[in-house]
Z-matrix of the N, CA and C atoms (Angstrom, degrees):
N
C 1 1.451
C 2 1.530 1 108.55
N 3 1.330 2 116.63 1 127.68
C 4 1.459 3 120.34 2 -179.62
C 5 1.516 4 110.69 3 -81.87
N 6 1.318 5 115.66 4 164.92
C 7 1.458 6 120.45 5 177.05
C 8 1.522 7 110.39 6 -58.82
N 9 1.332 8 116.66 7 -38.46
C 10 1.462 9 120.65 8 179.29
C 11 1.529 10 110.16 9 -62.37
N 12 1.326 11 118.71 10 -38.46
C 13 1.457 12 122.25 11 178.73
C 14 1.521 13 111.72 12 -66.45
N 15 1.327 14 117.45 13 -25.77
C 16 1.453 15 121.22 14 -178.64
C 17 1.524 16 112.42 15 -82.18
N 18 1.320 17 117.50 16 -7.20
C 19 1.458 18 121.19 17 179.05
C 20 1.521 19 109.08 18 -61.01
N 21 1.320 20 116.99 19 138.52
C 22 1.467 21 119.56 20 -179.77
C 23 1.515 22 110.19 21 -68.33
N 24 1.334 23 116.04 22 155.69
C 25 1.451 24 120.27 23 179.18
C 26 1.522 25 110.77 24 -60.26
N 27 1.340 26 118.48 25 -38.41
C 28 1.459 27 120.22 26 -179.33
C 29 1.524 28 110.01 27 -61.51
N 30 1.341 29 117.77 28 -42.57
C 31 1.455 30 120.53 29 178.38
C 32 1.528 31 110.54 30 -65.44
N 33 1.319 32 116.90 31 -37.96
C 34 1.452 33 120.01 32 179.83
C 35 1.522 34 111.74 33 -63.81
N 36 1.314 35 117.57 34 -30.28
C 37 1.457 36 120.57 35 -175.89
C 38 1.521 37 112.78 36 -88.19
N 39 1.302 38 118.99 37 -5.77
C 40 1.454 39 120.37 38 176.69
C 41 1.525 40 108.29 39 -59.39
N 42 1.342 41 118.22 40 136.36
C 43 1.475 42 119.95 41 -176.69
C 44 1.522 43 114.09 42 -51.28
N 45 1.320 44 118.29 43 -44.10
C 46 1.467 45 119.83 44 179.81
C 47 1.523 46 111.34 45 -64.02
N 48 1.325 47 116.50 46 -34.43
C 49 1.448 48 119.93 47 179.82
C 50 1.526 49 110.98 48 -72.82
N 51 1.335 50 117.54 49 -35.52
C 52 1.466 51 120.98 50 176.29
C 53 1.525 52 109.40 51 -60.71
N 54 1.319 53 116.77 52 -45.92
C 55 1.472 54 120.65 53 179.07
C 56 1.526 55 110.19 54 -64.84
N 57 1.321 56 117.67 55 -42.82
C 58 1.463 57 120.81 56 179.60
C 59 1.522 58 110.91 57 -60.44
N 60 1.338 59 116.41 58 -44.64
C 61 1.465 60 119.92 59 -179.45
C 62 1.532 61 110.34 60 -64.94
N 63 1.334 62 117.20 61 -36.86
C 64 1.468 63 119.90 62 177.15
C 65 1.529 64 109.96 63 -66.20
N 66 1.324 65 116.97 64 -42.32
C 67 1.477 66 119.95 65 179.13
C 68 1.519 67 112.41 66 -66.55
N 69 1.319 68 116.75 67 -29.05
C 70 1.460 69 120.20 68 179.12
C 71 1.519 70 112.60 69 -60.13
N 72 1.338 71 117.06 70 -22.75
C 73 1.468 72 119.70 71 -176.90
C 74 1.529 73 112.38 72 -111.03
N 75 1.342 74 117.26 73 15.43
C 76 1.465 75 119.63 74 174.50
C 77 1.526 76 108.85 75 -55.37
N 78 1.312 77 115.77 76 137.23
C 79 1.453 78 120.71 77 -179.08
C 80 1.519 79 113.85 78 91.01
N 81 1.330 80 117.30 79 -11.53
C 82 1.469 81 119.71 80 176.94
C 83 1.526 82 108.13 81 -60.42
N 84 1.321 83 118.28 82 131.90
C 85 1.466 84 120.26 83 -179.81
C 86 1.533 85 111.95 84 -59.86
N 87 1.336 86 115.33 85 144.33
C 88 1.455 87 119.57 86 171.89
C 89 1.524 88 107.62 87 -69.20
N 90 1.324 89 115.22 88 131.32
C 91 1.460 90 120.51 89 175.00
C 92 1.517 91 107.57 90 -140.07
N 93 1.308 92 116.54 91 121.80
C 94 1.458 93 121.64 92 178.15
C 95 1.529 94 109.57 93 -53.01
N 96 1.323 95 116.92 94 125.17
C 97 1.463 96 125.54 95 -177.26
C 98 1.521 97 112.91 96 61.55
N 99 1.338 98 116.77 97 20.10
C 100 1.459 99 120.99 98 -179.96
C 101 1.518 100 111.90 99 -69.50
N 102 1.324 101 115.22 100 138.67
C 103 1.463 102 121.84 101 179.52
C 104 1.526 103 111.64 102 -134.68
N 105 1.320 104 117.52 103 19.82
C 106 1.451 105 120.88 104 -178.34
C 107 1.526 106 110.65 105 -115.18
N 108 1.339 107 117.17 106 106.16
C 109 1.463 108 120.27 107 177.84
C 110 1.526 109 111.56 108 -53.45
N 111 1.310 110 115.44 109 137.96
C 112 1.460 111 125.06 110 179.80
C 113 1.531 112 113.44 111 68.97
N 114 1.329 113 117.39 112 -3.24
C 115 1.469 114 121.09 113 176.07
C 116 1.523 115 109.14 114 -110.99
N 117 1.334 116 117.47 115 -51.51
C 118 1.455 117 121.53 116 179.09
C 119 1.513 118 111.68 117 -175.42
N 120 1.339 119 116.76 118 130.77
C 121 1.465 120 123.04 119 179.16
C 122 1.520 121 109.63 120 -138.89
N 123 1.326 122 115.99 121 148.96
C 124 1.458 123 120.51 122 164.83
C 125 1.522 124 106.60 123 -110.06
N 126 1.328 125 118.01 124 -174.16
C 127 1.468 126 119.84 125 -172.86
C 128 1.525 127 112.18 126 -63.22
N 129 1.320 128 118.05 127 -39.51
C 130 1.460 129 120.63 128 179.31
C 131 1.521 130 110.88 129 -71.80
N 132 1.317 131 116.66 130 -36.57
C 133 1.460 132 120.50 131 175.73
C 134 1.522 133 111.59 132 -62.16
N 135 1.332 134 117.41 133 -37.89
C 136 1.460 135 121.45 134 177.02
C 137 1.523 136 110.80 135 -63.33
N 138 1.322 137 117.37 136 -43.04
C 139 1.471 138 121.00 137 179.35
C 140 1.524 139 110.47 138 -63.60
N 141 1.325 140 117.00 139 -47.60
C 142 1.464 141 120.53 140 -179.92
C 143 1.524 142 109.94 141 -60.03
N 144 1.316 143 117.74 142 -45.18
C 145 1.465 144 120.89 143 178.54
C 146 1.528 145 111.27 144 -62.21
N 147 1.317 146 117.65 145 -45.10
C 148 1.465 147 121.92 146 -173.09
C 149 1.517 148 112.77 147 -68.20
N 150 1.307 149 117.25 148 -35.04
C 151 1.466 150 120.08 149 -178.95
C 152 1.516 151 110.90 150 -83.93
N 153 1.291 152 117.53 151 -36.47
C 154 1.460 153 120.54 152 178.88
C 155 1.507 154 111.47 153 118.81
N 156 1.304 155 114.95 154 -177.92
C 157 1.456 156 122.65 155 -170.80
C 158 1.531 157 113.46 156 -56.87
N 159 1.327 158 118.16 157 -37.05
C 160 1.465 159 119.27 158 -178.93
C 161 1.524 160 112.43 159 -63.42
N 162 1.312 161 118.01 160 -23.69
C 163 1.464 162 120.87 161 -179.42
C 164 1.518 163 111.91 162 -72.38
N 165 1.321 164 117.56 163 -7.68
C 166 1.458 165 119.49 164 176.59
C 167 1.517 166 111.61 165 -59.59
N 168 1.341 167 117.51 166 -18.86
C 169 1.465 168 121.14 167 177.54
C 170 1.531 169 111.59 168 -63.22
N 171 1.332 170 117.84 169 -25.13
C 172 1.468 171 120.70 170 179.56
C 173 1.524 172 111.87 171 -92.86
N 174 1.320 173 116.61 172 -4.95
C 175 1.460 174 120.51 173 -174.28
C 176 1.529 175 111.50 174 -71.76
N 177 1.302 176 114.70 175 148.35
C 178 1.458 177 122.65 176 172.06
C 179 1.515 178 107.17 177 -147.13
N 180 1.305 179 116.81 178 141.09
C 181 1.458 180 120.23 179 -177.39
C 182 1.512 181 112.35 180 -132.36
N 183 1.296 182 116.69 181 18.92
C 184 1.459 183 119.55 182 -176.39
C 185 1.524 184 111.26 183 -112.36
N 186 1.325 185 116.34 184 38.28
C 187 1.453 186 120.06 185 -178.52
C 188 1.526 187 110.11 186 -109.94
N 189 1.319 188 114.05 187 150.87
C 190 1.466 189 119.77 188 -176.37
C 191 1.521 190 111.62 189 -73.60
N 192 1.331 191 117.30 190 -65.72
C 193 1.457 192 119.20 191 -177.84
C 194 1.525 193 112.44 192 -119.25
N 195 1.318 194 117.01 193 -31.44
C 196 1.467 195 121.60 194 177.50
C 197 1.523 196 107.94 195 -140.23
N 198 1.350 197 118.00 196 155.53
C 199 1.462 198 119.48 197 178.95
C 200 1.529 199 111.75 198 -56.03
N 201 1.330 200 116.19 199 146.86
C 202 1.454 201 121.93 200 177.24
C 203 1.523 202 108.70 201 -63.15
N 204 1.316 203 117.05 202 118.03
C 205 1.460 204 121.08 203 -172.94
C 206 1.522 205 112.75 204 -64.30
N 207 1.315 206 118.57 205 -36.55
C 208 1.469 207 120.76 206 -178.84
C 209 1.527 208 109.82 207 -66.31
N 210 1.333 209 117.00 208 -47.73
C 211 1.469 210 119.71 209 179.08
C 212 1.519 211 111.47 210 -68.01
N 213 1.325 212 117.10 211 -36.99
C 214 1.458 213 120.45 212 179.93
C 215 1.523 214 110.63 213 -66.34
N 216 1.328 215 117.76 214 -44.26
C 217 1.463 216 120.74 215 178.09
C 218 1.524 217 110.99 216 -63.90
N 219 1.327 218 118.11 217 -37.80
C 220 1.462 219 121.39 218 177.57
C 221 1.526 220 110.68 219 -64.20
N 222 1.344 221 116.79 220 -42.39
C 223 1.460 222 120.64 221 178.89
C 224 1.526 223 110.89 222 -66.28
N 225 1.321 224 117.46 223 -41.01
C 226 1.467 225 119.71 224 177.27
C 227 1.524 226 110.49 225 -60.44
N 228 1.318 227 117.12 226 -43.39
C 229 1.469 228 120.99 227 179.95
C 230 1.525 229 112.07 228 -66.97
N 231 1.309 230 116.45 229 -33.96
C 232 1.461 231 119.91 230 -176.78
C 233 1.526 232 112.58 231 -77.00
N 234 1.319 233 118.46 232 -38.94
C 235 1.459 234 121.70 233 -172.15
C 236 1.525 235 114.96 234 -109.09
N 237 1.323 236 116.96 235 -7.81
C 238 1.461 237 121.15 236 -177.02
C 239 1.520 238 110.16 237 -127.15
N 240 1.325 239 115.31 238 155.40
C 241 1.467 240 121.25 239 172.20
C 242 1.520 241 107.79 240 -100.16
N 243 1.315 242 115.91 241 131.44
C 244 1.462 243 119.90 242 178.30
C 245 1.528 244 108.95 243 -72.26
N 246 1.316 245 115.59 244 138.35
C 247 1.465 246 122.91 245 178.58
C 248 1.527 247 107.16 246 -98.70
N 249 1.302 248 117.18 247 132.80
C 250 1.465 249 121.85 248 -176.42
C 251 1.531 250 110.65 249 -83.12
N 252 1.336 251 115.69 250 82.55
C 253 1.460 252 121.89 251 176.41
C 254 1.524 253 108.55 252 -137.32
N 255 1.316 254 116.20 253 148.11
C 256 1.457 255 121.53 254 177.33
C 257 1.525 256 112.70 255 -99.83
N 258 1.321 257 116.16 256 -13.87
C 259 1.462 258 122.16 257 -176.95
C 260 1.524 259 108.13 258 -125.69
N 261 1.312 260 118.74 259 130.05
C 262 1.470 261 119.65 260 -178.79
C 263 1.528 262 113.50 261 -59.74
N 264 1.313 263 117.82 262 -26.83
C 265 1.469 264 120.76 263 178.89
C 266 1.524 265 112.25 264 -67.07
N 267 1.326 266 116.89 265 -21.38
C 268 1.462 267 121.52 266 -179.39
C 269 1.520 268 113.22 267 -87.59
N 270 1.310 269 118.05 268 -7.62
C 271 1.463 270 121.39 269 179.90
C 272 1.524 271 109.79 270 -70.34
N 273 1.326 272 117.61 271 148.70
C 274 1.466 273 120.02 272 177.04
C 275 1.532 274 111.20 273 -65.82
N 276 1.319 275 115.55 274 147.73
C 277 1.462 276 119.86 275 176.17
C 278 1.528 277 109.31 276 -57.38
N 279 1.320 278 115.98 277 142.98
C 280 1.455 279 121.23 278 -178.48
C 281 1.518 280 113.49 279 89.17
N 282 1.328 281 117.07 280 -6.26
C 283 1.464 282 120.59 281 177.74
C 284 1.518 283 110.04 282 -72.95
N 285 1.325 284 115.32 283 152.58
C 286 1.461 285 121.24 284 171.66
C 287 1.523 286 106.96 285 -89.87
N 288 1.310 287 116.51 286 125.05
C 289 1.457 288 122.50 287 179.11
C 290 1.524 289 108.64 288 -98.79
N 291 1.326 290 116.36 289 132.65
C 292 1.460 291 121.53 290 -178.78
C 293 1.526 292 109.53 291 -111.51
N 294 1.338 293 115.15 292 136.75
C 295 1.459 294 121.57 293 -176.98
C 296 1.520 295 110.75 294 -133.91
N 297 1.328 296 115.60 295 152.57
C 298 1.458 297 120.61 296 167.05
C 299 1.526 298 106.44 297 -91.90
N 300 1.298 299 116.73 298 178.67
C 301 1.454 300 120.26 299 175.70
C 302 1.522 301 109.09 300 -107.59
N 303 1.306 302 115.88 301 153.78
C 304 1.457 303 121.76 302 -178.45
C 305 1.525 304 109.97 303 -56.43
N 306 1.313 305 115.57 304 131.37
C 307 1.453 306 121.18 305 176.54
C 308 1.519 307 114.94 306 88.59
N 309 1.339 308 118.01 307 1.20
C 310 1.466 309 120.89 308 179.45
C 311 1.527 310 109.12 309 -82.01
N 312 1.333 311 118.93 310 107.25
C 313 1.464 312 120.37 311 -177.32
C 314 1.531 313 112.70 312 -67.24
N 315 1.349 314 117.44 313 -23.55
C 316 1.480 315 120.27 314 179.34
C 317 1.523 316 111.90 315 -82.68
N 318 1.334 317 117.35 316 -15.27
C 319 1.467 318 122.39 317 -177.22
C 320 1.531 319 110.75 318 50.53
N 321 1.319 320 115.75 319 56.63
C 322 1.460 321 121.27 320 179.90
C 323 1.529 322 109.76 321 -99.87
N 324 1.323 323 115.86 322 155.25
C 325 1.460 324 121.47 323 -177.91
C 326 1.522 325 109.57 324 -64.29
N 327 1.333 326 115.41 325 121.00
C 328 1.463 327 121.31 326 -179.58
C 329 1.531 328 113.08 327 -134.28
N 330 1.349 329 117.41 328 -6.51
C 331 1.458 330 120.09 329 -179.09
C 332 1.525 331 108.62 330 -150.88
N 333 1.341 332 115.63 331 146.08
C 334 1.457 333 122.06 332 -178.96
C 335 1.525 334 110.52 333 -129.00
N 336 1.313 335 115.47 334 152.68
C 337 1.457 336 121.86 335 174.48
C 338 1.515 337 109.02 336 -146.46
N 339 1.319 338 116.53 337 172.16
C 340 1.463 339 123.35 338 177.24
C 341 1.518 340 107.56 339 -112.78
N 342 1.321 341 117.26 340 124.69
C 343 1.469 342 121.84 341 178.89
C 344 1.517 343 108.77 342 -71.58
N 345 1.327 344 115.92 343 132.47
C 346 1.464 345 121.81 344 176.45
C 347 1.525 346 109.23 345 -126.53
N 348 1.319 347 115.55 346 172.02
C 349 1.461 348 119.84 347 178.41
C 350 1.523 349 111.79 348 -68.38
N 351 1.326 350 117.71 349 -14.55
C 352 1.470 351 122.09 350 178.89
C 353 1.524 352 112.64 351 -103.25
N 354 1.314 353 117.11 352 -4.50
C 355 1.462 354 121.07 353 -178.20
C 356 1.500 355 111.81 354 142.65
N 357 1.347 356 115.51 355 -106.25
C 358 1.458 357 120.77 356 -176.18
C 359 1.524 358 109.88 357 -146.15
N 360 1.330 359 114.68 358 142.18
C 361 1.456 360 121.83 359 172.91
C 362 1.523 361 105.74 360 -108.77
N 363 1.323 362 116.35 361 127.76
C 364 1.460 363 118.85 362 178.95
C 365 1.520 364 110.43 363 -152.09
N 366 1.322 365 115.49 364 160.11
C 367 1.458 366 121.71 365 177.01
C 368 1.519 367 106.81 366 -87.43
N 369 1.279 368 115.02 367 106.84
C 370 1.463 369 121.14 368 -172.60
C 371 1.523 370 111.13 369 -93.22
N 372 1.304 371 114.03 370 127.17
C 373 1.462 372 120.32 371 174.61
C 374 1.517 373 106.48 372 -103.86
N 375 1.282 374 117.67 373 127.64
C 376 1.464 375 120.25 374 -178.57
C 377 1.502 376 110.61 375 138.99
N 378 1.327 377 115.69 376 -130.52
C 379 1.460 378 121.24 377 -172.95
C 380 1.531 379 112.97 378 -57.67
N 381 1.312 380 117.45 379 -43.63
C 382 1.464 381 119.31 380 -177.28
C 383 1.520 382 113.40 381 -94.99
N 384 1.335 383 118.33 382 -29.32
C 385 1.471 384 122.51 383 179.08
C 386 1.522 385 112.67 384 49.29
N 387 1.321 386 117.10 385 52.92
C 388 1.460 387 120.90 386 -178.92
C 389 1.527 388 109.47 387 -161.59
N 390 1.318 389 115.28 388 168.75
C 391 1.458 390 120.77 389 171.19
C 392 1.530 391 106.78 390 -74.71
N 393 1.321 392 116.12 391 123.32
C 394 1.465 393 122.15 392 -176.27
C 395 1.529 394 110.15 393 -132.00
N 396 1.315 395 115.71 394 160.59
C 397 1.464 396 121.95 395 171.92
C 398 1.518 397 106.60 396 -115.91
N 399 1.315 398 115.62 397 124.60
C 400 1.463 399 120.73 398 -174.69
C 401 1.521 400 110.47 399 -132.26
N 402 1.326 401 115.10 400 160.27
C 403 1.469 402 120.48 401 169.05
C 404 1.528 403 107.71 402 -72.44
N 405 1.316 404 116.06 403 150.95
C 406 1.466 405 120.35 404 179.42
C 407 1.525 406 108.00 405 -90.69
N 408 1.315 407 116.15 406 106.08
C 409 1.456 408 121.68 407 -178.32
C 410 1.515 409 112.38 408 -94.16
N 411 1.323 410 115.26 409 -177.40
C 412 1.470 411 120.90 410 -175.79
C 413 1.524 412 112.49 411 -63.24
N 414 1.323 413 118.28 412 -33.60
C 415 1.463 414 120.02 413 178.97
C 416 1.527 415 110.56 414 -61.95
N 417 1.335 416 117.40 415 -42.42
C 418 1.466 417 120.80 416 178.09
C 419 1.524 418 110.65 417 -68.18
N 420 1.318 419 117.22 418 -36.93
C 421 1.472 420 119.71 419 177.93
C 422 1.528 421 110.86 420 -61.80
N 423 1.330 422 116.49 421 -38.15
C 424 1.469 423 121.02 422 179.72
C 425 1.530 424 111.87 423 -66.71
N 426 1.317 425 117.48 424 -28.92
C 427 1.464 426 121.99 425 -177.52
C 428 1.530 427 113.33 426 -94.94
N 429 1.322 428 116.64 427 -5.20
C 430 1.465 429 122.57 428 -174.20
C 431 1.527 430 111.43 429 -67.03
N 432 1.335 431 115.34 430 132.50
C 433 1.465 432 121.28 431 178.48
C 434 1.521 433 113.30 432 -113.82
N 435 1.315 434 117.57 433 -25.70
C 436 1.462 435 118.83 434 -179.72
C 437 1.509 436 112.11 435 167.63
N 438 1.334 437 114.26 436 166.80
C 439 1.465 438 121.99 437 178.04
C 440 1.521 439 107.86 438 -124.71
N 441 1.329 440 114.64 439 145.54
C 442 1.460 441 120.77 440 -175.78
C 443 1.518 442 109.68 441 -137.09
N 444 1.342 443 115.79 442 142.16
C 445 1.456 444 121.18 443 174.46
C 446 1.521 445 108.54 444 -113.85
N 447 1.337 446 115.24 445 140.34
C 448 1.443 447 121.11 446 178.11
C 449 1.521 448 108.44 447 -56.82
N 450 1.307 449 117.25 448 125.45
C 451 1.464 450 122.76 449 -172.15
C 452 1.531 451 113.26 450 -59.27
N 453 1.299 452 118.61 451 -30.31
C 454 1.453 453 121.60 452 -176.44
C 455 1.518 454 113.47 453 -78.05
N 456 1.321 455 119.00 454 -0.64
C 457 1.476 456 120.73 455 -178.69
C 458 1.509 457 110.74 456 -65.04
């Protein structure tokens, strides 16, 4: 067991620690349903890793291409407190940012990221295919659905 594994759950859920844990896996390859830091993560795997072991309660691994939005929204509501912001840049650091995907007429939750002081950390599928930290631009603002903080914070 590493020293990091011995960290208490309360310490793991501190906003600065959530961001630190997300940054620890920058560059990890994107892997659909990936849950192994530095080996492969998807957006939900990044959230579970960043918050810590207790966040496994929100995990799901039985999805085809993206997490089931109905179950994901239910898990966010059950284990997280919604933050009252209209812009993802205004969310507190360490918050989970929820997004729809371009062209989704239902605007359902299909992608997650971790808010950082520099923007957002997320497992990007596409050009970079890795966990990256990016500025939050207008395209992300258009897809933004809400911000959530781990309830135990």
